[in-house]
Phi, psi and omega in degrees: 000314179299319180297318179297318178294320179296316179294321179296323179292328181278339184305313178298323179294322179295320179296318180293323180298336181266010179299131178302150178274141174285353181298137179140189180255136187227146176244126177299143186306326181275002175076016186263343184214141170243137178232151171250123178254125180229159173287131175225098187069230178270359181251182169245148174239134178245123183236130175295124179255345179200138173228139182295318181243092182294350177268357181276195182292325182276139181234148171298134180095349174306136185232134172245136174255117184260112175258083186235154179229147176297137177239350176201186181284358177217021183211149172238153172220154177162215182236154178229134177249124177267108186295321183287320184267352181056046179240145175247133182243149163277139184220145169236135177240126177236152182237144170214105184062232179265024179245138177237137176242128176250135178229125182221155180223146173234174178052056177057033177084010181285319181247118182231152180210143175238144179220141175257148183226148174245135178291135178233162179273000000 
């Protein structure tokens, strides 16, 4: 009985341990931005490596620091810091196959945005 309870308690941790990593190269679903996500210390860093319109709001080299933790077998939650804009967002990242969806909010959840990404080589 104790062993069954111990294994049941570990099952959620095992599922979380298998959460896909956001590390890699990603293309925004609308094709306007490519980012490279890498491990940086205990966090992840996402840096724009290409933008379709370099005169727009997004710039090559824009960097986000993601302080996120796995919360299920396909999701992370936490905070993201935008270095150029000096803004901190609440963020959820979910995975389905080679697709990643990021959802973030600022201003106490008043302004929220979701974006889909495809993993690229």
